[in-house]
C-alpha positions in Angstrom: 226.6 6.9 269.0 225.8 5.7 265.5 222.2 5.2 264.2 221.0 2.3 261.9 217.9 2.4 259.7 217.5 -1.5 260.0 218.0 -2.2 256.3 220.9 -4.4 255.2 223.4 -3.1 252.7 223.0 -4.6 249.2 225.3 -7.5 248.3 228.0 -6.9 245.7 227.6 -8.8 242.4 230.7 -10.9 243.1 229.0 -12.1 246.4 225.7 -12.9 244.8 227.0 -15.3 242.1 228.5 -17.9 244.4 225.3 -17.9 246.5 223.1 -18.5 243.4 225.4 -21.3 242.2 225.3 -22.9 245.7 221.5 -22.9 245.6 221.4 -24.4 242.1 223.7 -27.2 243.1 221.8 -27.9 246.3 218.5 -28.1 244.4 220.0 -30.4 241.6 221.4 -33.0 243.9 218.0 -34.2 245.3 216.6 -34.3 241.8 219.3 -36.6 240.6 218.8 -38.8 243.7 215.1 -39.0 243.0 215.7 -40.0 239.3 218.2 -42.6 240.4 215.8 -43.9 242.9 213.0 -44.2 240.3 215.4 -46.0 237.9 216.6 -48.4 240.6 213.0 -49.2 241.7 212.1 -49.9 238.0 215.1 -52.2 237.5 214.4 -54.0 240.8 210.7 -54.6 239.9 211.7 -55.9 236.4 214.3 -58.2 237.9 211.8 -59.6 240.4 209.2 -60.2 237.7 211.8 -61.9 235.4 213.0 -64.1 238.3 209.4 -65.0 239.3 208.5 -66.0 235.7 211.7 -68.1 235.4 210.9 -70.0 238.6 207.2 -70.3 237.6 208.1 -71.8 234.2 210.9 -74.0 235.5 209.3 -75.5 238.5 205.5 -74.9 238.5 203.8 -74.6 235.1 204.2 -73.8 231.4 202.0 -73.3 228.4 202.5 -75.5 225.3 201.0 -75.7 221.8 200.0 -79.2 220.7 201.3 -80.3 217.3 200.0 -83.4 215.6 197.0 -85.8 216.1 198.4 -88.6 218.3 196.3 -87.6 221.3 192.9 -87.3 219.5 190.2 -87.1 220.5 191.4 -85.6 223.8 193.7 -83.0 222.1 193.7 -81.5 218.7 196.6 -80.0 216.8 196.8 -76.3 217.7 195.3 -76.7 221.2 197.1 -74.7 223.9 197.5 -76.5 227.2 199.0 -75.8 230.6 201.5 -78.4 231.9 201.8 -78.9 235.7 205.6 -79.2 236.3 205.2 -79.4 240.0 202.8 -82.4 240.1 205.5 -85.1 240.1 207.5 -83.3 242.8 204.7 -84.2 245.2 203.5 -87.6 243.9 204.3 -90.4 241.6 203.5 -90.8 237.9 200.3 -92.8 237.6 198.8 -95.0 234.9 196.5 -92.9 232.8 198.3 -89.7 233.3 198.8 -87.5 230.2 202.5 -86.5 230.5 204.9 -84.3 228.7 208.5 -85.5 228.3 211.7 -85.3 226.3 211.9 -87.7 223.4 214.2 -90.7 224.3 215.5 -90.4 220.7 216.0 -86.6 220.7 216.0 -84.7 224.1 215.5 -81.4 222.2 212.0 -82.6 221.2 209.0 -82.8 223.6 206.2 -85.4 223.3 202.8 -85.7 224.9 201.4 -89.2 225.5 199.4 -91.2 228.0 201.1 -93.5 230.6 200.1 -97.1 230.1 202.7 -99.2 231.8 204.4 -98.5 235.1 207.8 -99.9 236.2 207.6 -103.7 236.5 204.4 -104.0 234.5 204.0 -106.5 231.6 202.5 -104.7 228.6 201.5 -106.1 225.2 199.0 -105.2 222.5 196.7 -107.8 220.9 194.9 -106.6 217.8 194.6 -103.1 219.2 193.7 -104.2 222.8 196.2 -103.2 225.4 197.0 -105.9 227.9 198.6 -105.0 231.2 199.7 -107.8 233.6 197.5 -110.2 231.7 194.3 -108.0 232.0 192.8 -105.9 229.2 193.1 -102.3 230.0 189.9 -100.3 230.2 190.4 -97.3 227.9 187.3 -95.3 227.5 189.4 -92.4 226.2 190.3 -94.4 223.0 187.4 -94.6 220.5 187.1 -98.0 218.8 188.0 -96.5 215.4 191.3 -95.2 216.8 192.4 -98.6 218.3 193.7 -100.2 215.1 194.5 -103.9 215.0 198.2 -103.8 215.6 199.8 -106.4 217.9 203.1 -106.1 219.8 205.2 -108.5 221.8 204.9 -108.5 225.6 207.5 -106.3 227.3 208.3 -105.8 231.0 208.7 -102.2 231.8 212.1 -101.5 233.4 212.5 -99.9 236.8 212.6 -96.1 236.5 210.8 -96.2 233.1 207.3 -95.9 231.7 205.5 -97.3 228.7 203.5 -94.6 226.9 201.0 -94.5 224.1 199.1 -91.9 222.1 195.3 -92.1 222.4 195.0 -92.2 218.6 196.8 -95.5 218.1 196.7 -95.3 214.3 198.5 -92.0 214.3 201.0 -92.1 217.2 204.7 -92.5 217.4 205.2 -93.9 220.9 206.7 -96.7 223.1 205.6 -99.3 220.5 208.3 -98.0 218.2 211.0 -96.4 220.4 210.6 -98.1 223.7 210.2 -96.9 227.3 210.5 -93.4 228.7 213.0 -92.8 231.5 211.4 -91.1 234.5 214.0 -88.3 234.4 212.6 -87.3 230.9 209.1 -86.8 232.2 208.8 -83.2 233.3 205.1 -82.5 233.7 201.5 -83.6 233.5 199.1 -82.0 231.1 196.6 -80.3 233.3 194.3 -77.9 231.5 193.3 -76.9 227.9 193.2 -73.1 227.7 192.6 -72.7 224.0 190.3 -72.7 222.1 188.1 -71.0 224.5 185.1 -73.1 223.6 186.9 -76.3 224.6 188.5 -75.1 227.8 188.7 -78.1 230.2 190.7 -80.2 232.5 192.7 -83.0 230.9 192.5 -86.6 232.1 
């Protein structure tokens, strides 16, 4: 009968080295997986954020900087505004709306004006007074000093088009000079002024 002390015999060096290597490989694999998981999560979050911003800007709203004085006194050059690009997916363009649209002369340029004539309307200007369908248009948003005394011939607004004017009639390049705006060029309604902070307000 043989006797045992209960202690295991020491491993030979050549047996220890493969065991240590196995432990190192086993420990490194989960670390790489964790790093890859963190990187993938970061890329996923960034992709979702970029897609959300793209959809928001394309279909819902966008910030713009006003350049020029054609919409005084409502808007001053340098004002920052939010444009509601979803509004006309739910309802029609209405008279009096302040709209943002691509220029009929240069689709790479955006303008902001007020809708005066709807499809089928007869529009003319008599010494600064806008006449729509034979009736003077009430325009409290245009100060008397901004009306000017210009007159234009009567025009009938085509179907699918709109007649637009700047509120500062003496300082506006609008439908009086380049004609009507196709509906497809109107891509939003000016909704809110966000800058300067002291003049934050809704726009109408």
